[in-house]
TIKEKOL-232459 format. One record per residue (C-alpha): x, y, z. Coordinates in Angstrom, 1 decimal, padded with zeros to 4 digits. Layout:
BEGIN
<node px="X" py="Y" pz="Z"/>
...
//
This chain:
BEGIN
<node px="-021.3" py="043.6" pz="-057.9"/>
<node px="-024.0" py="040.9" pz="-057.9"/>
<node px="-021.5" py="038.5" pz="-057.0"/>
<node px="-020.1" py="040.5" pz="-054.0"/>
<node px="-024.0" py="041.1" pz="-053.1"/>
<node px="-024.4" py="037.4" pz="-052.8"/>
<node px="-021.1" py="036.5" pz="-051.1"/>
<node px="-021.9" py="039.3" pz="-048.3"/>
<node px="-025.8" py="038.7" pz="-047.8"/>
<node px="-025.7" py="034.8" pz="-048.6"/>
<node px="-022.7" py="033.0" pz="-048.3"/>
<node px="-021.0" py="035.0" pz="-045.4"/>
<node px="-023.9" py="034.7" pz="-043.3"/>
<node px="-024.3" py="031.0" pz="-044.4"/>
<node px="-020.4" py="030.3" pz="-042.9"/>
<node px="-020.8" py="032.4" pz="-039.6"/>
<node px="-024.3" py="030.8" pz="-039.0"/>
<node px="-022.7" py="027.3" pz="-039.2"/>
<node px="-019.7" py="028.4" pz="-037.2"/>
<node px="-022.1" py="029.8" pz="-034.5"/>
<node px="-024.1" py="026.5" pz="-033.9"/>
<node px="-021.1" py="024.1" pz="-034.6"/>
<node px="-017.1" py="025.4" pz="-033.8"/>
<node px="-018.4" py="028.1" pz="-031.5"/>
<node px="-020.7" py="026.2" pz="-029.0"/>
<node px="-019.3" py="024.4" pz="-026.4"/>
<node px="-022.3" py="021.9" pz="-026.4"/>
<node px="-021.5" py="020.7" pz="-030.0"/>
<node px="-017.9" py="020.4" pz="-029.2"/>
<node px="-019.0" py="017.8" pz="-026.4"/>
<node px="-021.5" py="016.2" pz="-028.8"/>
<node px="-018.7" py="016.0" pz="-031.9"/>
<node px="-016.6" py="014.1" pz="-029.7"/>
<node px="-019.0" py="011.4" pz="-028.4"/>
<node px="-020.6" py="010.7" pz="-032.0"/>
<node px="-017.2" py="010.6" pz="-033.3"/>
<node px="-016.7" py="007.6" pz="-031.3"/>
<node px="-019.1" py="005.3" pz="-033.4"/>
<node px="-016.9" py="005.6" pz="-036.2"/>
<node px="-014.5" py="003.4" pz="-034.1"/>
<node px="-017.1" py="001.1" pz="-032.8"/>
<node px="-018.8" py="000.7" pz="-036.3"/>
<node px="-015.6" py="-000.6" pz="-037.4"/>
<node px="-015.5" py="-003.3" pz="-034.6"/>
<node px="-013.0" py="-001.2" pz="-032.8"/>
<node px="-012.9" py="-000.7" pz="-029.0"/>
<node px="-009.2" py="001.3" pz="-028.4"/>
<node px="-007.2" py="-000.1" pz="-025.7"/>
<node px="-005.5" py="002.2" pz="-022.9"/>
<node px="-002.4" py="002.4" pz="-024.8"/>
<node px="-004.3" py="003.7" pz="-028.1"/>
<node px="-006.2" py="006.4" pz="-026.4"/>
<node px="-003.1" py="007.7" pz="-024.5"/>
<node px="-000.8" py="007.9" pz="-027.5"/>
<node px="-003.9" py="009.4" pz="-029.4"/>
<node px="-004.4" py="012.2" pz="-027.1"/>
<node px="-000.8" py="012.9" pz="-026.6"/>
<node px="-000.4" py="013.0" pz="-030.4"/>
<node px="-003.3" py="016.0" pz="-030.5"/>
<node px="-002.4" py="019.3" pz="-031.6"/>
<node px="-003.9" py="021.7" pz="-029.1"/>
<node px="-003.3" py="023.6" pz="-026.2"/>
<node px="-004.5" py="021.2" pz="-023.8"/>
<node px="-002.2" py="019.9" pz="-021.3"/>
<node px="-000.8" py="016.5" pz="-022.1"/>
<node px="-001.2" py="017.2" pz="-025.9"/>
<node px="001.6" py="017.9" pz="-028.5"/>
<node px="003.7" py="015.2" pz="-026.9"/>
<node px="003.7" py="012.8" pz="-030.2"/>
<node px="004.6" py="015.1" pz="-032.8"/>
<node px="006.2" py="012.9" pz="-034.8"/>
<node px="003.4" py="010.4" pz="-034.7"/>
<node px="000.9" py="013.1" pz="-035.9"/>
<node px="003.3" py="014.1" pz="-038.4"/>
<node px="003.3" py="010.7" pz="-039.9"/>
<node px="-000.2" py="010.4" pz="-039.8"/>
<node px="-000.7" py="013.7" pz="-041.4"/>
<node px="001.9" py="012.5" pz="-044.4"/>
<node px="-000.5" py="009.1" pz="-044.7"/>
<node px="-003.7" py="011.7" pz="-044.9"/>
<node px="-005.0" py="010.1" pz="-041.6"/>
<node px="-005.7" py="013.4" pz="-039.6"/>
<node px="-006.8" py="017.0" pz="-039.9"/>
<node px="-009.5" py="015.7" pz="-042.3"/>
<node px="-012.7" py="017.0" pz="-040.1"/>
<node px="-015.4" py="017.0" pz="-042.4"/>
<node px="-017.5" py="019.9" pz="-041.0"/>
<node px="-014.5" py="021.9" pz="-040.5"/>
<node px="-013.5" py="021.4" pz="-044.2"/>
<node px="-016.7" py="022.6" pz="-045.3"/>
<node px="-016.2" py="025.6" pz="-043.2"/>
<node px="-012.9" py="026.6" pz="-044.1"/>
<node px="-013.4" py="026.1" pz="-047.9"/>
<node px="-016.6" py="028.4" pz="-047.8"/>
<node px="-014.7" py="031.0" pz="-045.6"/>
<node px="-011.9" py="030.8" pz="-048.3"/>
<node px="-014.6" py="031.5" pz="-051.1"/>
<node px="-015.7" py="034.9" pz="-049.3"/>
<node px="-012.2" py="035.5" pz="-047.9"/>
<node px="-013.6" py="035.5" pz="-044.4"/>
<node px="-015.2" py="039.2" pz="-044.9"/>
<node px="-012.6" py="040.8" pz="-046.8"/>
<node px="-015.2" py="041.6" pz="-049.4"/>
<node px="-017.1" py="043.4" pz="-046.4"/>
<node px="-014.4" py="044.9" pz="-045.5"/>
<node px="-013.5" py="046.7" pz="-048.6"/>
<node px="-016.7" py="048.6" pz="-047.9"/>
<node px="-017.0" py="049.3" pz="-043.9"/>
<node px="-013.4" py="048.6" pz="-042.8"/>
<node px="-014.4" py="045.9" pz="-040.2"/>
<node px="-010.9" py="044.3" pz="-040.4"/>
<node px="-009.9" py="045.5" pz="-036.8"/>
<node px="-013.3" py="043.9" pz="-035.4"/>
<node px="-012.8" py="040.8" pz="-037.1"/>
<node px="-009.1" py="040.1" pz="-036.0"/>
<node px="-010.3" py="038.6" pz="-032.1"/>
<node px="-013.4" py="036.7" pz="-033.6"/>
<node px="-010.8" py="035.3" pz="-036.2"/>
<node px="-008.5" py="034.0" pz="-033.3"/>
<node px="-011.4" py="032.8" pz="-031.4"/>
<node px="-012.1" py="030.7" pz="-034.5"/>
<node px="-008.7" py="029.4" pz="-034.9"/>
<node px="-008.5" py="027.6" pz="-031.4"/>
<node px="-012.2" py="026.6" pz="-031.7"/>
<node px="-011.5" py="024.9" pz="-035.0"/>
<node px="-008.2" py="023.4" pz="-033.6"/>
<node px="-010.3" py="021.5" pz="-030.9"/>
<node px="-013.0" py="020.6" pz="-033.2"/>
<node px="-010.4" py="018.8" pz="-035.6"/>
<node px="-008.9" py="017.3" pz="-032.3"/>
<node px="-011.8" py="015.7" pz="-031.5"/>
<node px="-012.2" py="014.2" pz="-034.7"/>
<node px="-008.5" py="013.3" pz="-034.8"/>
<node px="-008.4" py="011.4" pz="-031.2"/>
<node px="-010.7" py="008.6" pz="-032.8"/>
<node px="-008.9" py="008.6" pz="-036.2"/>
<node px="-005.7" py="008.0" pz="-034.4"/>
<node px="-006.7" py="005.7" pz="-031.8"/>
<node px="-008.6" py="003.7" pz="-034.7"/>
<node px="-005.3" py="003.8" pz="-036.5"/>
<node px="-003.3" py="002.3" pz="-033.8"/>
<node px="-005.9" py="-000.5" pz="-033.3"/>
<node px="-006.3" py="-001.4" pz="-036.8"/>
<node px="-002.6" py="-001.6" pz="-037.2"/>
<node px="-002.1" py="-004.0" pz="-034.3"/>
<node px="-005.1" py="-006.2" pz="-034.8"/>
<node px="-003.6" py="-006.5" pz="-038.6"/>
<node px="-000.3" py="-007.5" pz="-037.2"/>
<node px="-001.9" py="-010.1" pz="-034.6"/>
<node px="-004.2" py="-011.9" pz="-037.0"/>
<node px="-001.6" py="-012.2" pz="-039.6"/>
<node px="000.8" py="-013.9" pz="-036.6"/>
<node px="-001.9" py="-016.0" pz="-035.5"/>
<node px="-001.9" py="-017.5" pz="-039.1"/>
<node px="001.8" py="-017.8" pz="-039.0"/>
<node px="002.7" py="-014.6" pz="-040.9"/>
<node px="004.8" py="-012.7" pz="-039.0"/>
<node px="007.0" py="-009.5" pz="-039.9"/>
<node px="009.7" py="-010.2" pz="-042.6"/>
<node px="007.7" py="-012.9" pz="-044.1"/>
<node px="006.3" py="-012.7" pz="-047.4"/>
<node px="002.9" py="-014.1" pz="-049.0"/>
<node px="000.9" py="-013.8" pz="-052.7"/>
<node px="-002.3" py="-012.4" pz="-052.8"/>
<node px="-005.3" py="-013.2" pz="-055.0"/>
<node px="-003.8" py="-010.9" pz="-057.9"/>
<node px="-000.6" py="-012.8" pz="-057.6"/>
<node px="001.5" py="-010.1" pz="-055.8"/>
<node px="004.3" py="-010.8" pz="-053.5"/>
<node px="004.0" py="-009.0" pz="-050.2"/>
<node px="006.4" py="-008.5" pz="-047.7"/>
<node px="005.1" py="-008.0" pz="-044.0"/>
<node px="007.0" py="-004.6" pz="-042.8"/>
<node px="005.7" py="-002.0" pz="-040.3"/>
<node px="005.6" py="000.2" pz="-043.2"/>
<node px="003.2" py="-002.3" pz="-044.8"/>
<node px="001.0" py="-002.6" pz="-041.6"/>
<node px="001.0" py="001.1" pz="-041.2"/>
<node px="-000.3" py="002.2" pz="-044.7"/>
<node px="-002.7" py="-000.6" pz="-044.6"/>
<node px="-004.0" py="000.7" pz="-041.2"/>
<node px="-003.7" py="004.2" pz="-042.8"/>
<node px="-006.1" py="003.1" pz="-045.9"/>
<node px="-008.7" py="001.5" pz="-043.8"/>
<node px="-009.0" py="004.9" pz="-041.5"/>
<node px="-009.4" py="006.9" pz="-044.6"/>
<node px="-011.9" py="004.8" pz="-046.2"/>
<node px="-014.1" py="003.9" pz="-043.4"/>
<node px="-014.2" py="007.0" pz="-041.4"/>
<node px="-015.4" py="010.2" pz="-042.8"/>
<node px="-012.6" py="012.6" pz="-044.7"/>
<node px="-012.9" py="015.7" pz="-046.5"/>
<node px="-010.0" py="014.9" pz="-048.6"/>
<node px="-012.5" py="011.9" pz="-050.3"/>
<node px="-015.8" py="014.4" pz="-050.6"/>
<node px="-016.5" py="015.1" pz="-054.4"/>
<node px="-015.8" py="018.0" pz="-056.3"/>
<node px="-019.7" py="018.3" pz="-056.8"/>
<node px="-020.5" py="017.7" pz="-053.1"/>
<node px="-017.8" py="020.4" pz="-052.3"/>
<node px="-019.4" py="022.9" pz="-054.3"/>
<node px="-022.5" py="022.7" pz="-053.0"/>
<node px="-021.2" py="025.0" pz="-050.0"/>
<node px="-021.7" py="027.8" pz="-052.3"/>
<node px="-025.3" py="027.3" pz="-052.7"/>
<node px="-028.0" py="028.8" pz="-050.4"/>
<node px="-029.1" py="025.7" pz="-049.5"/>
<node px="-027.6" py="022.6" pz="-047.5"/>
<node px="-025.8" py="022.7" pz="-044.3"/>
<node px="-022.5" py="020.7" pz="-043.8"/>
<node px="-023.5" py="018.4" pz="-047.0"/>
<node px="-019.9" py="016.6" pz="-047.1"/>
<node px="-020.6" py="014.9" pz="-044.0"/>
<node px="-023.9" py="012.9" pz="-044.9"/>
<node px="-022.1" py="012.3" pz="-048.1"/>
<node px="-019.1" py="010.8" pz="-046.5"/>
<node px="-021.4" py="008.8" pz="-044.2"/>
<node px="-023.1" py="007.0" pz="-047.1"/>
<node px="-019.1" py="006.5" pz="-048.7"/>
<node px="-017.8" py="004.9" pz="-045.4"/>
<node px="-020.7" py="003.0" pz="-044.4"/>
<node px="-020.8" py="001.2" pz="-047.8"/>
<node px="-016.8" py="001.1" pz="-047.5"/>
<node px="-016.7" py="-000.7" pz="-044.0"/>
<node px="-019.2" py="-003.5" pz="-045.3"/>
<node px="-017.2" py="-003.9" pz="-048.4"/>
<node px="-013.9" py="-003.9" pz="-046.6"/>
<node px="-015.4" py="-006.3" pz="-044.1"/>
<node px="-016.1" py="-008.6" pz="-046.8"/>
<node px="-012.9" py="-008.4" pz="-048.6"/>
<node px="-011.3" py="-009.4" pz="-045.3"/>
<node px="-013.7" py="-012.6" pz="-044.8"/>
<node px="-012.6" py="-013.7" pz="-048.3"/>
<node px="-009.1" py="-012.5" pz="-048.3"/>
<node px="-006.5" py="-015.5" pz="-048.9"/>
<node px="-002.7" py="-015.5" pz="-048.8"/>
<node px="-000.5" py="-018.1" pz="-050.1"/>
<node px="002.4" py="-018.8" pz="-048.1"/>
<node px="005.7" py="-020.0" pz="-049.7"/>
<node px="005.0" py="-023.5" pz="-049.1"/>
<node px="001.7" py="-023.2" pz="-050.9"/>
<node px="-000.4" py="-023.4" pz="-048.0"/>
<node px="-003.4" py="-020.7" pz="-048.7"/>
<node px="-004.7" py="-019.5" pz="-045.1"/>
<node px="-007.7" py="-016.3" pz="-044.4"/>
<node px="-005.6" py="-014.4" pz="-042.0"/>
<node px="-008.2" py="-011.5" pz="-041.9"/>
<node px="-011.3" py="-013.4" pz="-041.7"/>
<node px="-011.9" py="-012.9" pz="-037.8"/>
<node px="-011.2" py="-008.9" pz="-038.4"/>
<node px="-013.9" py="-009.0" pz="-041.4"/>
<node px="-016.6" py="-011.0" pz="-038.9"/>
<node px="-015.6" py="-008.3" pz="-036.2"/>
<node px="-016.2" py="-005.3" pz="-038.4"/>
<node px="-019.3" py="-006.2" pz="-039.5"/>
<node px="-020.8" py="-007.2" pz="-036.0"/>
<node px="-019.6" py="-003.6" pz="-034.8"/>
<node px="-021.4" py="-001.9" pz="-038.1"/>
<node px="-024.6" py="-003.9" pz="-037.4"/>
<node px="-024.4" py="-002.9" pz="-033.4"/>
<node px="-023.8" py="000.6" pz="-034.2"/>
<node px="-026.2" py="001.3" pz="-036.7"/>
<node px="-029.0" py="-001.3" pz="-035.8"/>
<node px="-028.3" py="-003.3" pz="-032.4"/>
<node px="-027.8" py="-000.6" pz="-030.0"/>
<node px="-030.5" py="001.9" pz="-031.5"/>
<node px="-032.8" py="-000.8" pz="-031.2"/>
<node px="-031.8" py="-002.3" pz="-027.9"/>
<node px="-031.9" py="001.2" pz="-026.4"/>
<node px="-035.6" py="001.4" pz="-027.7"/>
<node px="-036.8" py="-001.8" pz="-026.8"/>
<node px="-035.0" py="-001.7" pz="-023.6"/>
<node px="-036.8" py="001.8" pz="-022.6"/>
<node px="-040.1" py="000.3" pz="-023.6"/>
<node px="-039.7" py="-002.7" pz="-021.4"/>
<node px="-038.3" py="-000.5" pz="-018.4"/>
<node px="-041.3" py="001.9" pz="-018.7"/>
<node px="-044.0" py="-000.3" pz="-019.8"/>
<node px="-044.6" py="001.9" pz="-022.9"/>
<node px="-046.4" py="-000.1" pz="-025.5"/>
<node px="-046.3" py="-000.2" pz="-029.3"/>
<node px="-049.5" py="001.7" pz="-029.6"/>
<node px="-048.4" py="004.5" pz="-027.4"/>
<node px="-045.1" py="004.7" pz="-029.5"/>
<node px="-047.1" py="005.1" pz="-032.8"/>
<node px="-049.3" py="007.8" pz="-030.8"/>
<node px="-046.3" py="009.8" pz="-029.7"/>
<node px="-044.5" py="009.8" pz="-033.0"/>
<node px="-047.4" py="011.3" pz="-034.4"/>
<node px="-047.1" py="014.3" pz="-032.3"/>
<node px="-043.6" py="014.9" pz="-032.2"/>
<node px="-041.9" py="017.9" pz="-033.9"/>
<node px="-041.6" py="017.0" pz="-037.6"/>
<node px="-037.6" py="016.9" pz="-037.3"/>
<node px="-038.3" py="013.9" pz="-034.9"/>
<node px="-040.9" py="012.1" pz="-036.7"/>
<node px="-038.4" py="009.7" pz="-038.5"/>
<node px="-035.8" py="009.5" pz="-035.7"/>
<node px="-035.0" py="006.9" pz="-033.3"/>
<node px="-037.0" py="007.9" pz="-030.3"/>
<node px="-036.2" py="006.3" pz="-026.7"/>
<node px="-039.3" py="006.5" pz="-024.8"/>
<node px="-039.5" py="007.3" pz="-020.9"/>
<node px="-042.4" py="007.7" pz="-018.4"/>
<node px="-042.8" py="010.2" pz="-015.7"/>
<node px="-043.2" py="008.1" pz="-012.5"/>
<node px="-045.3" py="010.7" pz="-010.6"/>
<node px="-047.8" py="011.6" pz="-013.5"/>
<node px="-047.3" py="008.9" pz="-016.0"/>
<node px="-047.1" py="011.1" pz="-019.1"/>
<node px="-044.5" py="010.2" pz="-021.6"/>
<node px="-041.1" py="011.7" pz="-022.8"/>
<node px="-038.9" py="010.6" pz="-025.2"/>
<node px="-035.0" py="011.4" pz="-025.7"/>
<node px="-034.3" py="011.8" pz="-029.8"/>
<node px="-031.2" py="009.3" pz="-030.2"/>
<node px="-030.7" py="010.7" pz="-033.5"/>
<node px="-029.3" py="013.9" pz="-032.1"/>
<node px="-026.1" py="012.2" pz="-031.0"/>
<node px="-026.1" py="009.2" pz="-033.9"/>
<node px="-023.3" py="009.9" pz="-036.4"/>
<node px="-024.8" py="007.3" pz="-038.6"/>
<node px="-028.6" py="008.7" pz="-038.1"/>
<node px="-028.2" py="009.6" pz="-042.0"/>
<node px="-028.4" py="005.8" pz="-042.8"/>
<node px="-030.6" py="004.6" pz="-040.4"/>
<node px="-033.4" py="007.2" pz="-040.4"/>
<node px="-034.5" py="006.4" pz="-044.1"/>
<node px="-035.0" py="002.7" pz="-042.9"/>
<node px="-037.1" py="004.0" pz="-040.1"/>
<node px="-038.9" py="006.3" pz="-042.5"/>
<node px="-039.9" py="003.0" pz="-044.2"/>
<node px="-040.9" py="001.3" pz="-041.1"/>
<node px="-043.3" py="004.2" pz="-040.0"/>
<node px="-045.1" py="004.1" pz="-043.5"/>
<node px="-045.4" py="000.4" pz="-043.4"/>
<node px="-046.5" py="000.6" pz="-039.9"/>
<node px="-049.1" py="002.8" pz="-041.1"/>
<node px="-050.3" py="000.5" pz="-043.3"/>
<node px="-051.4" py="-001.9" pz="-040.6"/>
<node px="-054.7" py="000.8" pz="-040.0"/>
<node px="-055.6" py="002.0" pz="-043.2"/>
<node px="-056.9" py="000.5" pz="-046.5"/>
<node px="-054.3" py="001.4" pz="-048.8"/>
<node px="-052.4" py="-002.0" pz="-048.6"/>
<node px="-048.9" py="-002.6" pz="-047.3"/>
<node px="-047.0" py="-002.7" pz="-050.7"/>
<node px="-048.4" py="001.2" pz="-051.5"/>
<node px="-047.0" py="002.2" pz="-047.9"/>
<node px="-043.9" py="000.3" pz="-048.5"/>
<node px="-043.2" py="002.4" pz="-051.6"/>
<node px="-044.4" py="005.5" pz="-050.2"/>
<node px="-041.9" py="004.6" pz="-047.4"/>
<node px="-038.9" py="004.1" pz="-050.1"/>
<node px="-040.0" py="007.5" pz="-051.5"/>
<node px="-040.0" py="009.5" pz="-048.0"/>
<node px="-036.6" py="007.7" pz="-047.2"/>
<node px="-035.2" py="009.1" pz="-050.4"/>
<node px="-036.2" py="012.2" pz="-049.3"/>
<node px="-034.8" py="012.0" pz="-046.1"/>
<node px="-031.3" py="011.1" pz="-047.6"/>
<node px="-031.3" py="014.2" pz="-049.9"/>
<node px="-032.6" py="016.8" pz="-047.2"/>
<node px="-029.0" py="017.6" pz="-046.1"/>
<node px="-028.5" py="018.9" pz="-049.7"/>
<node px="-031.5" py="020.6" pz="-050.6"/>
<node px="-032.7" py="021.7" pz="-047.5"/>
<node px="-032.3" py="025.5" pz="-046.8"/>
<node px="-029.4" py="026.4" pz="-044.8"/>
<node px="-029.5" py="028.0" pz="-041.3"/>
<node px="-029.4" py="031.6" pz="-042.9"/>
<node px="-031.2" py="031.0" pz="-046.0"/>
<node px="-034.1" py="029.5" pz="-043.9"/>
<node px="-034.5" py="032.7" pz="-041.6"/>
<node px="-034.7" py="034.8" pz="-044.6"/>
<node px="-037.0" py="032.5" pz="-046.5"/>
<node px="-039.2" py="032.5" pz="-043.0"/>
<node px="-039.4" py="036.6" pz="-043.5"/>
<node px="-039.4" py="037.1" pz="-047.2"/>
<node px="-041.7" py="034.3" pz="-048.8"/>
<node px="-043.5" py="032.4" pz="-045.8"/>
<node px="-044.4" py="035.8" pz="-044.4"/>
<node px="-043.1" py="035.6" pz="-040.6"/>
<node px="-043.8" py="031.9" pz="-040.5"/>
<node px="-041.0" py="029.0" pz="-039.6"/>
<node px="-041.5" py="025.9" pz="-041.5"/>
<node px="-043.0" py="024.3" pz="-038.4"/>
<node px="-045.8" py="026.9" pz="-038.2"/>
<node px="-044.4" py="029.1" pz="-035.4"/>
<node px="-045.1" py="032.9" pz="-036.1"/>
<node px="-041.8" py="035.1" pz="-036.0"/>
<node px="-043.6" py="038.0" pz="-035.1"/>
<node px="-047.5" py="038.9" pz="-034.3"/>
<node px="-049.4" py="039.7" pz="-037.4"/>
<node px="-051.3" py="042.2" pz="-035.4"/>
<node px="-048.4" py="043.9" pz="-033.8"/>
<node px="-047.2" py="047.5" pz="-035.2"/>
<node px="-044.9" py="047.9" pz="-038.1"/>
<node px="-042.1" py="048.6" pz="-035.3"/>
<node px="-042.7" py="045.3" pz="-033.9"/>
<node px="-042.6" py="043.3" pz="-036.7"/>
<node px="-039.4" py="044.8" pz="-037.7"/>
<node px="-038.0" py="043.9" pz="-034.2"/>
<node px="-039.6" py="040.3" pz="-035.0"/>
<node px="-037.5" py="040.2" pz="-038.1"/>
<node px="-034.5" py="041.3" pz="-036.9"/>
<node px="-034.3" py="039.1" pz="-033.7"/>
<node px="-035.2" py="036.1" pz="-035.8"/>
<node px="-032.1" py="036.8" pz="-038.1"/>
<node px="-029.8" py="037.5" pz="-035.1"/>
<node px="-031.1" py="034.1" pz="-033.7"/>
<node px="-029.8" py="032.3" pz="-036.7"/>
<node px="-026.3" py="033.7" pz="-036.1"/>
<node px="-026.3" py="033.2" pz="-032.1"/>
<node px="-023.4" py="031.1" pz="-030.9"/>
<node px="-022.7" py="028.8" pz="-028.0"/>
<node px="-026.3" py="027.0" pz="-028.2"/>
<node px="-027.7" py="030.1" pz="-026.1"/>
<node px="-031.1" py="028.3" pz="-025.9"/>
<node px="-029.9" py="025.3" pz="-024.1"/>
<node px="-027.5" py="027.4" pz="-022.1"/>
<node px="-030.4" py="029.5" pz="-020.9"/>
<node px="-032.3" py="026.7" pz="-020.0"/>
<node px="-029.6" py="025.4" pz="-017.8"/>
<node px="-029.7" py="028.8" pz="-016.1"/>
<node px="-033.1" py="028.6" pz="-015.4"/>
<node px="-033.1" py="025.2" pz="-013.8"/>
<node px="-030.1" py="026.1" pz="-011.8"/>
<node px="-032.1" py="028.6" pz="-009.9"/>
<node px="-033.8" py="027.6" pz="-006.4"/>
<node px="-037.1" py="025.9" pz="-006.8"/>
<node px="-039.2" py="028.6" pz="-004.8"/>
<node px="-037.2" py="030.9" pz="-007.7"/>
<node px="-040.4" py="032.6" pz="-010.0"/>
<node px="-037.4" py="033.1" pz="-012.3"/>
<node px="-036.9" py="029.3" pz="-013.1"/>
<node px="-039.9" py="029.6" pz="-015.8"/>
<node px="-039.1" py="030.9" pz="-019.1"/>
<node px="-041.5" py="033.3" pz="-020.9"/>
<node px="-044.1" py="030.6" pz="-022.0"/>
<node px="-044.3" py="029.4" pz="-018.2"/>
<node px="-042.0" py="026.3" pz="-019.2"/>
<node px="-040.1" py="024.6" pz="-015.9"/>
<node px="-036.6" py="023.0" pz="-016.6"/>
<node px="-034.8" py="020.3" pz="-014.7"/>
<node px="-031.2" py="020.7" pz="-014.4"/>
<node px="-030.2" py="016.8" pz="-014.6"/>
<node px="-032.2" py="016.6" pz="-017.8"/>
<node px="-030.6" py="020.1" pz="-019.4"/>
<node px="-027.0" py="018.4" pz="-018.5"/>
<node px="-027.8" py="015.2" pz="-020.0"/>
<node px="-029.0" py="017.4" pz="-023.0"/>
<node px="-025.3" py="018.2" pz="-023.7"/>
<node px="-024.8" py="014.8" pz="-025.0"/>
<node px="-027.9" py="015.0" pz="-026.6"/>
<node px="-029.8" py="012.6" pz="-024.5"/>
<node px="-032.2" py="015.5" pz="-023.1"/>
<node px="-035.7" py="014.1" pz="-022.4"/>
<node px="-038.6" py="015.9" pz="-023.9"/>
<node px="-042.4" py="016.0" pz="-023.0"/>
<node px="-045.0" py="014.6" pz="-025.7"/>
<node px="-047.2" py="017.7" pz="-026.0"/>
<node px="-050.2" py="016.9" pz="-028.3"/>
<node px="-051.0" py="020.8" pz="-028.1"/>
<node px="-047.8" py="021.5" pz="-029.6"/>
<node px="-048.1" py="018.6" pz="-032.1"/>
<node px="-051.2" py="020.2" pz="-033.3"/>
<node px="-049.2" py="023.1" pz="-034.6"/>
<node px="-047.1" py="021.1" pz="-036.8"/>
<node px="-050.3" py="019.1" pz="-037.9"/>
<node px="-052.0" py="022.5" pz="-039.3"/>
<node px="-048.8" py="023.6" pz="-040.8"/>
<node px="-048.4" py="020.4" pz="-042.8"/>
<node px="-052.1" py="020.7" pz="-044.0"/>
<node px="-051.5" py="024.2" pz="-044.8"/>
//
């Protein structure tokens, strides 16, 4: 009985809330596709037109032009390259754990009601998987092509053989290149099949949201660097005794791609914006003190309103697939930066930064899940969110408080990024329409809200709101 209650009131709502915020959200689909492109660039890959065309044609969706390369998709399925999207893997396993509501159906007969939802979930799941498959297929084709090209540039062509460091004689065939490329993609791009059983098991806990994804980012990031170094030092001995390094250029390209994706691009975006909008380092430090708690260690791109001179920022971490590894570095830098104005010493602040960064790495695994956080706001935090916002008015009637509780729980399950869609709806109204303003009197710009689809929405720096987070932190 206790087990069924845990499934019905913790695990099942946890799964449905995560489905609502990801697979059932069209905006998240766009971000999923765009952010997954970083997996290719981190490996030093920019797919050419043929790779892109073939990748799209191999996708298993109902979109026009897909399912044209079914033989290729089946081959990649056998090689373990495709159908391995990490968030989908977490969700489907969690839904299997609770039998997608069958335990609930035994009590209230909701089977017919759930059937349309299951069908919609399947379509959205296929699209979510396809967005990941696209970049994996394109990456596989590019890896295969550049392996063969670099081998040929050093005199190793198909049909020839060489001896590796271990003394193994290897013959170059199409099968060899295909398997080598598949091995690279499986180990260098997040793949649910490689998530440890321990991490997979965390899905059954009331904490953590998609814990397999940050685990895979850490695994694959390490593998990219290791693979690059192995390629740089890889030697092949030809039949005549000549030793060559045929993969050296690939290794340097891969290292450069990883550095650019995780460090250079975010840094250039920030520094370029600072120069363009004349934002000083002091202004950046001041801005970071007043942003929302979840953005304080993010990569913040500053903007300045030309008319008012007020600062805004874009939280680049929203669309950065490698934020899991770059955020801890930013945390350390923030702590060290604070050492410039206090008396604790730079070393002390560096140590505190390391502690903070360790916490940042662990948050995806130990933080409350979407549903559990909503329950905790009501039952433990007495109507307050972790950021200090009131879920209901303490002076309200019992009925008003109950209404606030229900609304808060419903919001945790709401699909389609309804808040952003509502902002877009308000922003699309005529300028002279009083309906352009939300209940707090905020007005929105349509162009900015559309940019938010790609995770590039500019947010006003509001010290008054920032004080709310400071008060909550002190409490």
